[in-house]
C-alpha positions, 0 to 999 in steps of 0.5 A: 593537218591539211597535208595529212588529210590530202594523203588520206584522201589519196590512199582511199582513192587508191584503195577504191581503185584496187577494189574496182580492179579486183571486181572486174576479174571475178570468174563467171560460174558455168551455167548448170541445168539439172536432169532427173531420170526415173531410172536407167532400166530402159535402154532409151533413158541412157541414150536420152541422158547421153544426148542431152548432156552432149548437146548442152556441153557443146553449148557451154552448159553443164548438166547435173544428172540424177536417176531415181532408180524407180523410187518416186520419193527419191526423185523428189529428194534428188531434184531438191538436191539438184536445185540446191546446187545452183542449177538454172533450169531442170529437165524432169522425166517424172517417175510418178506424174501424179505425185511429183508436183513438189518438184515444181514447187521447190524449183520455183521457190528457187527461181528454177524453171521446169521442163517436163520431158516425155511425161507430164507432172500433173497438178502443178505449174510446169513451165514447159512440156515436150513429148510425143503424142501418146494417144497415137502410139496406142493407135499404131500398136493396135493397128499393127495388131489388127493387121496381123489378126482379125479376131481372137482373144487378147490380153491388155498390159498397160504401162504405169497407172501413175504415168499420164502417158499410160492411159493415153496409150490405152485410149489410142489402143482402144480407139482401134480395138473397140469396134472389133470388140463391139462386133464380137471379133475380139475378146479382152480376156485379161487386163492389167497395168504395170506400176512404174512400167515394171517388167516383173509385174507384167511377167507375173500377171501373164504367168498367173494368167497362163497358170489358170489354164487360160491358154487360148490367147492370140495376142498381148497388147504390151504398151512398151518393150520392157514389159514385152521382154519380160512377157515373152520368156513366160510365153516361151515356158508354155510353148507359146512364144512366136504364136502369140502376137506381142506389141511394144514401144521404144525400139529397144535393141532387144525388142528389135532382135525379138521381132526379127527372130519372130517372138515379138510382133512390132515396136514403135520407134520415136526419134528421141533426138528430136524430143531430147534436143527440143527439151535441151534447147528450152532449158538452155534458153531459160538458163540464159534468160532467152525467149522460148519460141516455137510455132507449134507450141500448144497448151495441155491441161494438167489439172491445175495449169495449161502447160505450154507444150511441144507435142510431136506428131510427125509420122516421119519421126514416130512409126511402127516397126516390124520384121518387114521394115526393120531397116528403117531404124538402121537407116535412121542411125538408131541401131546397127544391122549386125546388132539386130540380126546377131542371133540369126547367123544366116542374116549376117552379112546379107544385103540390106533389106529395104 
């Protein structure tokens, strides 16, 4: 009996050793983060996606991407799906900043931290927010406009009323325009907002406006390039493209082409790489349980919580672009000269203009 007991003890020790050896060769899963986009309608969202994915993969982190195609409820559902796939952090560019709080709640229930990129989710305890200063965007747009015209009738076409950036852009615009309005030099003869930055809504409003024989306008303050791109063909139908100043934002290729062709006054360039990589670095740090440290971190109130925020204001990273300084976006590596001027054959092959 004694020998049998010793034999059993030896067998148990050996079995235990075998289990210990097996536990050391368990394959470690790759760290994953989620990226939720509002849509792929704007050219910039595609570039944002590619930059974030490339940077994360270079740092050994897999990125799971979803696009909501302009549907706020779908974005919430997609984020829930991303969370269920075992992501460690979630970057969200919210379609609707006012109704996306459930995304943050669901993420936190699964110990997933949330970084808002470009657009802040309101009434939620978002972990971090990274964006350019939306108020300053509006200032740049209005300053360009008032350099081009000193008086006249203007139409305001704001962005999405459920995007917290849209009213901030409008506030920036009005900070410049209001003194001209108060003096009587400028008259606001039309005012609308494009839900979810929908270009078709912007175009429909301008179409209806012009049909009512209100053709005496000198400018349309469009808050982004997408809406500007829908508005300008409507102006063309009335023979007004090129004679009405139109502003924009995002420095889309099509917008830059319109600018050099003379149908759009300007756009606002932002170095999206800086914004995207900051958000990606924060997500990677959170996923790896590392500290997030930036000297320029501030706090932005979102209705419920003071969100740690990286707001970019550097004039070297965000500035207005018109026909005179178009080479700045080429030099920045954002667009190619030949692509911008492809509809102007006489400019093709020209020496670069500084």
